[in-house]
N, C-alpha and C positions, 0 to 999 in steps of 0.2 A: 504494500500500500504506500503510495507516494502522494505528497501534497506540495505543490510548487511554493518555494520560499520557506517551507517548514521542515521537510525532511522525509525520510522513508522509514517504514516499519517492515522488518523482515521476520518471517516465521520459518522455523525449521524444527525437525524432530531428530533426536539422537537416542539410539537404543543402547543402553549400558547395563552391564550386569550389576546386581546389588552386591556390595562388599559385605562379606559375612560378619566381620567385626563391627562394622558400622551398624548393620542391622541389629546385632546383639545389643550394642550400646543404646540404640534408639528405642529398643523394646524395654529397656530398663527404666522404670518409673522412679525418677529422683525427686519428684515434687515433695516439699515438706522436709527435705533432708536437713538434719541438724548437724552443723559443722562448726568446729571450734577453730578460729583463726588466731594465730599467735605471731605477732610481728611488732617490733618496737617502733617502726616507722608509721606515723599517724596517716600519712598520705597513702601508703600501701594498704593499711587497714581499711581506710575509707573506700579505696578502689575495689578491694576484694569484697567488702561488705555490700556495696552497691551491685556488683556483678552477681553475687550469689543471691541477693534478694530478687534481682531481675529474672532469675530462673525459678523463682518460687521456693527457694531453699530457706532455711532458718539459721543464719549465721550468728554466732556469738563471738565477738572480737575482744581480745585482750592484748596487752602491750608487753608482756614478759613471761618468761618460763615459770616464775613463781606464781603469777596470776593464773596461768594455765592450770597448774596443779591445784590451786585453790578452787577454781571453777569446777574442775572435774570432781573434786572432793564434795563440793556442795550440790552439784546438779546431776552428775552422770547416773547415779542410782535411780533417780526418779524420772529424768528425761535424758536418756542415753544419747551420746554423740555418736554419729555414724562414722565420723572421720575427723582428723586433725590436720590442718594446714599449718606447718611449722617453719618459721624462718630460721635460717642457720645462724646468722651473725647477729647476736643480741648481747647487750651488756648483762652482766650478772651470770645468767645461765644461758649458754649457747644452745642451739637446737639439738646437738647430739647429746648434751648433758641432760636436757629435758627428756629425750627419748630413752636414755638409760634409766631415768627415774620411773618412767612409765612402765618399762619392762620389768622393773622390780616389784610393781604393785599388781597383784592378780586381777584386781577390779578394772585396771586400765590396760593391761598388757595386750589385749586382743583388739584394741582400737587401732585401725589402720592409720599410719602417719605418713603424710606426703611432705617431703622436705623441699623448701623453697630456697634456692641458692642464687647468688649473684653471678652474672656472666663472668667467666674467667676464673672462678674458684676451682682450684686444682683437685677435683675429686671425680672419678669416673662413676657413671650411673650404676654400672655393674657392681662395683665394690660397695657403694652406698646402700644398694639393695641387700648385699651381704651383711651390712651393719644393722639391718633390721627395719629399714624404711620400706614402706610399700611402694613408693615411687619418688622420683626426683624431678623437679621442674626448675628451669633457670629463669630468673627475672630479667627483663620485664616479661610477664606471663601473658600469652595470648589467651583470650577467653575460650576459644575452641580447643586449645591444648589442655587447659585446665579442666574443662568439662569432660573431654575424652579420657584424661588421666583418672579422674574421679570415677567415671563410669567403668573404666577398665579395672580399677582397684576393687570396687564394690561388686563388680560382675564376675569376679573369679570364683569358680566353684570350689577350688581347693583352698582358697584364702592365702595362697603362697605368692611371693613376689615372682612376677613373670620375667624371664630373661629376654630382653629386647635385643641383646647382642648374640651373635652366633658363636657362643663359647661352649666347648664341650664340657659336660658336667664331670666334676672330679669325683671319682669313687674313693671310698676309704682305702682301697688297696693301692690306687694310683697316687694318693696324696703323700707328698714327701714328709718324712718325720726327721727334721733337722736336729732337734734337741739343743738348739743354741741359746745362749744368753745374749740378748740383743739390747743395746742402748739406743733408743730413738730420740734424737735431738731435733725437735720440731715445735714451733710456737703456734701453728695453726691447728685448731681443734679438729677440723675435718680431716686434715692430713694425719693427725695423730690416730684418729679412729680407723682410718683406712689402713695405716701401717700395722697397727696392733692387731686388727682382725686378720690380716693376711698372715702375719708371723705366728700368731697363736694357732691358726689353722694348720700351720706346719710344725706344730709341737715346740715352738720357741717360748722362752720365758722373756717377757718384755718389760723394760723400765723406760719411762718417758720423762724427759726434761724439756723445758720450754725456752732455754736461752743458751748461748755459747759458753758462758762462764760455768753454768751448772753442768754442761756437757763435759768440759775439761775436768771438773772436780770428780764427777761420777766415773768417767772413763779411767782416771788414774786410781781411784779408790776401789771400784768394783771390779775392774779388769774384765769386762764382758768379752764374749767371743768376737763380736763385731759391733761397730757403731754405724747407724744410719744418720747422717749429718745433713740437716738442711743448711743451705749456704746463706740464707738470708734470715737472721734472727736478731732480736734485740740484745743489748748488753755487749755481745761479741758475735760476729757473724761466723759462719761455718769455716771459712778459710782461716781466720785468726785462731779459732778454736782448734782446728787440726794442727796448725803450726805450733801452738802451745803444747798440745799433747805430744807431738814429735820431739819437741825440745826437752820435755820432762820425762818421757818414758825410757825404760832401760833399752839400750841399743839392741839387745838380743830378744826383746819381747815386743816387737812391732805390732801394734793393734790394728787389725783391718778396719778401714774407714771407707764407707761408701757414701758418696755425696748424693743428696736429693736436690734437684734444681728444676725450676720451671723453664730453664733455657737449655736448648739441646744443640747449640752450635759447636763446631770443632774448637773454637777459641775458648768456650766455656769448659769443655772437657780438658783442654790443656791447662787452664787455670786451676782446675781441681787437682790435677796430677802434680802441678808445680807446688801447690800448697801442702802436698804430702798425702793426698787421698789416693786410695787404691783403685777406685772405679766410681762410676756415677750412674744414676738412673734419673730419667726425666719424669716430671709430674704432669698430669696425673699418673700415679704409679700403676704400671702394668705388672700383674703378678708373675708372668712368665719371665719378663726382663729382670725383675728383682731376684727371682730364684736363680737365674743364670749368673747374676752378679755375685750373689752369696756363695754359690758353689765355686765360682772362679777364684774369688779372693781366698777362700778356705783351702782350695787345692794348692794355691801358690804358697800359703803358709805352711802346709804339710811338706811341700817340696823344699822350702827353706830349712825346716827342722831336720829333714832327712839328709840335707847336704853336709 
């Protein structure tokens, strides 16, 4: 249909197959869904509250991890929450700290928790799912992504976190049992959680410190089997901490140190080696790469002792 000076209207028909997952989510009735939103940023809370209300959901918004636990204690028994949307970076209690508290309380342990992270935060979705979160979304969050994520979480028949990545499942027989004592020097709570979960799954005993000075002190006092050293930390960065350890440790007892860095350029690798580190892994941490680095530095230590 065309009208001079106005324009044309075109009509067409496209035959498409219905996507199974979309059909499943569409069939899931989420009206009246009671959701607890936890975010210290007032603008983020307002945006999420308005979006959830527009879908006919019933959001309750709070500004901190402490408030989240208090609201659950007061309301969940009589008006259960179907889901928690939990910001990662908050003062006081971070998102992963809140999640740990929830897992310790039987009344709240089964509430699905979707983690909200900022773009660029170094944590892979696969590993965060391993840490107990039902899903992970990066901010700014598109409404369609949020809706689909919630529908996916609540629509799972087995209630278990779905693997979105094509990663082979590790059987108990295949899982390495390293039995190492590992010192993790990392100031970021998400990265701490990621590293600890991976290492404990491999039979390691893990100690965590949050700055370079503490890393030097614990490395020399506890003498772990290996140190995972973040290169950017407060008080003293990973390069300085490694140089300090090398200067103070006995010459015949070189401690294996693996750098963790968000930068993966050749110049970054060389800087790590020049500081006295034995290897490095880039963040977000990939379990296979970390395992290879651990095995490599330990094999080299065995070779030095045998020489």
